C-alpha positions in Angstrom: 0.3 0.3 -0.1 1.1 3.5 -0.8 0.7 4.7 2.8 2.9 1.8 4.2 5.7 2.7 1.9 4.8 6.8 3.0 7.4 8.1 5.8 5.5 8.6 9.2 5.4 12.5 9.1 3.8 12.6 5.9 1.7 9.6 6.5 0.2 10.9 9.3 -0.2 14.4 7.6 -2.1 12.4 4.8 -4.6 11.0 6.9 -5.1 13.9 9.5 -5.7 16.2 6.3 -6.7 14.0 3.2 -8.9 11.6 4.3 -12.5 12.4 5.6 -13.9 10.9 8.7 -15.5 8.3 6.6 -12.6 7.3 4.7 -10.6 6.9 8.1 -13.2 4.4 9.3 -12.7 2.5 6.4 -8.5 2.5 6.4 -9.2 1.5 9.9 -11.4 -1.7 9.3 -9.0 -2.6 6.3 -6.0 -2.5 8.3 -7.3 -4.3 11.0 -8.8 -7.1 8.7 -4.8 -7.2 7.2 -3.8 -8.2 11.0 -6.5 -10.7 10.9 -8.8 -9.1 13.7 -12.0 -9.6 12.4 -14.5 -7.3 14.0 -18.3 -8.6 13.9 -19.7 -5.1 14.3 -17.4 -3.1 11.7 -20.0 -1.1 9.5 -17.4 -0.8 6.9 -16.4 -3.8 3.9 -12.5 -4.3 4.0 -12.7 -6.1 0.6 -14.0 -2.2 -0.9 -11.6 -0.6 1.5 -9.0 -2.5 0.1 -9.3 -2.4 -3.6 -10.3 1.7 -3.0 -6.5 2.2 -1.5 -4.4 0.1 -3.7 -2.2 1.8 -6.2 -3.6 1.6 -9.8 -1.0 2.6 -12.5 -4.0 3.2 -14.9 -4.6 7.4 -15.9 -7.9 6.7 -16.8 -10.5 7.7 -14.3 -14.3 8.7 -15.0 -14.8 12.0 -13.9 -18.7 13.2 -13.3 -19.3 17.0 -14.2 -26.4 26.4 -12.6 -26.3 29.4 -12.6 -26.8 31.5 -9.4 -30.2 33.4 -9.5 -30.5 36.8 -10.8 -32.8 39.4 -10.3 -35.1 40.4 -13.5 -34.9 43.8 -13.9 -37.4 46.1 -15.8 -41.2 46.3 -14.9 -43.0 43.6 -12.9 -46.5 42.8 -12.2 -47.7 42.6 -8.7 -50.9 39.6 -8.6 -52.0 37.2 -6.7 -54.8 34.2 -7.1 -55.1 35.9 -10.7 -55.8 39.4 -9.0 -53.6 41.9 -10.6 -52.9 44.8 -8.1 -50.3 46.7 -10.0 -47.4 47.3 -12.0 -43.7 48.3 -10.5 -40.2 49.0 -11.5 -37.1 46.8 -10.4 -33.2 47.1 -11.4 -30.1 46.7 -9.4 -26.6 47.4 -9.6 -23.6 45.7 -8.0 -26.0 43.2 -6.4 -27.9 45.7 -4.9 -31.4 46.2 -6.5 -34.2 48.8 -6.1 -37.5 47.9 -6.2 -40.1 51.2 -6.9 -43.3 51.9 -5.6 -47.0 49.7 -6.7 -48.7 51.6 -9.2 -52.3 51.0 -10.7 -51.4 52.3 -13.9 -48.9 50.7 -16.2 -48.0 53.6 -17.7 -46.4 55.0 -14.5 -45.0 51.9 -13.6 -43.0 53.0 -16.8 -42.3 56.4 -15.8 -40.9 55.0 -12.6 -38.7 53.1 -14.3 -37.6 55.6 -16.4 -36.5 57.7 -13.4 -35.1 54.4 -11.4 -32.6 54.0 -15.0 -31.5 58.0 -14.2 -30.6 56.6 -10.8 -28.5 53.5 -12.0 -27.0 55.8 -14.5 -26.0 58.6 -12.0 -24.2 55.5 -10.0 -22.3 54.1 -12.8 -20.9 57.4 -13.9 -20.2 59.4 -10.7 -16.9 60.0 -9.2 -14.6 57.4 -8.4 -13.0 58.7 -6.1 -16.5 58.0 -3.9 -16.8 54.6 -2.6 -20.1 53.0 -3.6 -22.3 53.1 -0.9 -21.7 57.4 -1.0 -22.6 57.3 -4.8 -25.6 55.6 -4.5 -26.7 58.1 -1.6 -25.6 61.0 -3.8 -27.3 59.6 -6.5 -30.4 58.8 -5.1 -30.9 62.1 -3.3 -29.9 64.1 -6.6 -32.6 62.4 -8.6 -35.6 62.5 -6.2 -34.7 66.2 -5.7 -35.0 66.9 -10.0 -38.1 64.7 -9.8 -39.8 66.5 -6.8 -39.9 62.6 -5.6 -39.7 61.5 -1.7 -37.0 58.1 -1.2 -39.8 57.0 1.4 -42.7 56.6 -1.0 -40.5 56.3 -4.5 -38.8 53.1 -3.2 -40.7 50.1 -1.8 -37.9 47.7 -0.9 -34.2 46.6 -1.5 -32.7 43.6 -2.1 -28.8 43.1 -1.4 -27.4 39.7 -3.0 -24.6 37.8 -2.0 -23.5 35.0 -4.5 -23.4 31.4 -3.0 -23.4 29.3 -5.7 -20.7 27.8 -4.2 -21.6 26.8 -1.3 -25.4 26.5 -1.5 -25.7 26.3 -5.2 -28.1 29.8 -5.2 -27.7 33.2 -3.9 -28.4 34.8 -0.3 -30.9 37.7 -0.3 -31.2 40.1 2.0 -34.6 42.3 2.1 -34.5 45.7 3.4 -37.1 48.2 3.9 -35.2 51.4 3.7 -31.8 52.5 1.8 -29.8 53.2 5.2 -30.5 49.5 6.2 -29.9 48.3 2.4 -26.3 49.9 2.4 -25.7 48.7 5.7 -26.3 45.3 4.5 -24.4 45.9 1.6 -20.8 47.1 3.3 -21.1 43.7 5.4 -21.5 41.3 2.6 -18.5 42.9 0.8 -16.4 42.9 3.6 -17.0 39.1 3.6 -15.9 38.8 0.0 -11.8 39.6 0.4 -10.2 38.2 -3.1 -11.9 36.5 -5.5 -11.9 32.8 -5.1 -14.8 32.0 -8.2 -14.8 33.4 -11.7 -18.3 31.9 -12.8 -17.9 28.0 -12.3 -14.2 28.0 -12.4 -12.1 28.2 -9.5 -9.2 31.5 -9.6 -6.0 31.6 -8.5 -6.6 32.6 -4.8 -8.4 29.7 -4.3 -8.2 27.2 -1.5 -10.6 24.7 0.4 -9.4 26.7 3.4 -9.9 30.0 2.3 -13.3 29.0 0.5 -14.8 27.4 3.9 -13.8 30.7 5.7 -15.6 32.7 3.2 -18.9 31.0 3.2 -19.0 30.8 7.3 -18.5 34.1 7.4 -21.3 35.0 4.6 -23.8 32.8 6.5 -22.8 33.9 10.1 -23.6 38.0 8.1 -26.9 36.5 6.4 -28.1 35.2 9.5 -27.7 37.8 11.8 -28.9 40.4 9.2 -32.2 38.3 8.6 -32.6 37.5 12.5 -31.8 41.2 12.8 -34.8 42.6 10.1 -37.0 40.1 12.0 -37.8 38.3 8.7 -36.9 34.8 10.3 -35.4 32.6 13.1 -32.1 31.6 13.6 -32.7 27.6 14.3 -35.1 28.1 10.8 -32.3 29.9 9.0 -29.5 27.6 10.1 -31.8 24.2 9.2 -32.3 25.8 5.8 -28.9 26.5 4.8 -27.6 22.9 6.3 -30.1 21.2 3.7 -28.7 23.3 0.9 -24.8 22.5 2.0 -25.5 19.1 2.1 -27.2 19.1 -1.5 -24.0 20.9 -2.8 -21.1 19.0 -1.0 -20.2 17.0 -4.0 -19.6 19.7 -6.0 -17.5 21.5 -3.0 -15.5 18.5 -2.8 -15.2 18.1 -6.6 -13.9 22.3 -6.5 -11.4 21.3 -4.0 -10.1 17.9 -6.0 -9.4 20.0 -8.8 -7.4 22.3 -7.0 -5.4 19.9 -5.8 -4.8 17.9 -9.3 -3.5 21.6 -9.9 -1.7 22.1 -7.4 0.5 18.6 -8.1 0.8 19.8 -11.8 2.3 22.6 -10.3 4.2 20.5 -7.9 5.6 18.6 -10.9 6.7 21.4 -12.6 8.5 23.1 -10.0 10.1 19.3 -9.1 11.5 18.9 -12.6 12.9 22.1 -12.4 14.9 21.7 -9.3 17.1 19.0 -8.1 16.6 17.9 -4.5 17.4 14.8 -2.2 16.4 11.8 -3.6 14.2 10.5 -0.8 12.0 13.9 -0.7 11.4 13.1 -4.5 10.5 9.9 -3.6 7.9 11.0 -0.9 6.8 13.3 -3.4 6.4 10.9 -6.5 4.4 8.4 -3.2 1.9 11.7 -2.4 1.5 12.2 -6.0 0.0 8.9 -6.4 -1.7 9.0 -3.5 -3.6 12.2 -4.1 -5.0 10.3 -7.6 -5.9 7.0 -5.6 -7.3 9.5 -3.4 -9.5 11.2 -6.3 -10.5 7.7 -7.6 -12.0 6.6 -4.1 -13.7 10.0 -4.0 -15.4 9.4 -6.9 -16.3 6.2 -6.1 -18.1 6.8 -3.0 -19.6 9.7 -5.0 -21.1 7.2 -7.0 -22.3 4.8 -4.4 -24.6 7.9 -2.7 -25.8 8.5 -6.2 -27.0 4.9 -6.7 -28.4 4.9 -2.9 -30.7 7.8 -4.1 -31.4 6.3 -7.4 -32.7 3.5 -5.6 -34.8 4.9 -3.0 -36.8 6.9 -5.3 -37.5 3.6 -7.4 -38.8 2.0 -4.7 -41.0 4.7 -3.5 -42.1 5.0 -7.0 -42.8 1.2 -6.8 -44.4 1.2 -3.7 -46.8 4.2 -4.6 -47.7 2.3 -7.6 -48.3 -0.8 -5.8 -50.6 1.4 -3.5 -52.8 2.9 -6.6 -53.6 -0.7 -7.8 -55.0 -1.2 -4.5 -57.4 1.9 -4.8 -61.2 2.1 -6.2 -61.0 4.4 -9.4 -64.5 4.8 -9.7 -64.5 3.0 -12.7 -65.9 -0.1 -11.7 -68.8 -0.8 -9.4 -67.8 -0.9 -5.7 -69.1 -4.3 -5.1 -67.1 -5.6 -7.8 -64.2 -3.8 -6.7 -64.2 -5.3 -3.3 -65.1 -9.4 -4.3 -61.9 -8.3 -6.5 -59.7 -7.2 -4.1 -60.9 -10.4 -1.9 -60.0 -12.8 -4.5 -56.5 -11.0 -5.1 -55.6 -11.2 -1.2 
């Protein structure tokens, strides 16, 4: 096995930092089976574990491969149950979305949309010496004064958006009733971002799994604090909902981390080819690279097994529902005939 050929320091580092809890348990069960210690209560499969951590020389592996929700800008209809209450304009810039008042007449909503576009244009072309919150406040005050409108009556709500596609597959949205609270929420999310870790669905050169996890914990904490402070939801409800979304996105997060590890291995390989070091150090590096390739294959096998279990559960649920439907009376035959046929079937 690769781990047996690795020195003690690197072996401990790989087990602690690279293996998940499930993989550590499988490795422990495999080692116990090799020593002849057969434990009846072991929940792991030693044979599967052994095949998973063996050193495969084949380079071929089957790798299994949503954009974040964006606010729709323009004029929207406010309706419920087929009843139309009015129309309103909606537009945004730099993850800050403005919603205007609801107008009965569509023409009035169009005029509000024109005013809103003037506000956004003022923000875009304002002096870059000012920060974004100052440009927003100055532009809103200027346009409202020119149009003879009040900020509190013209704007119905504001929405601050934080892209969390990598972690939960969607964006976080915080709705605010006034501009001051919206700018405060925007500043808090902006302080969380730091360097750009993602560009679209790809990771950047600044990405590391540790940085991504730290950023998500800060963003999640900020989101929960803002939502509970505004009274939109309870902390326990938000934590449970985010935990479910995180669980559904776990495979994509692990895949991004694995992709980053492969890139790191390639960079380390280039550096190793350009420099000559101790033979033992080079040998340990090669063993670590082969170990990472084996772990990549193992991660894919675990993910495939989980998908198969989910599909099997769905199929079982569908068959159970079909069986229940067959035993129900569909109303196409007499009820007495249905009872007679059901007794004969039993």
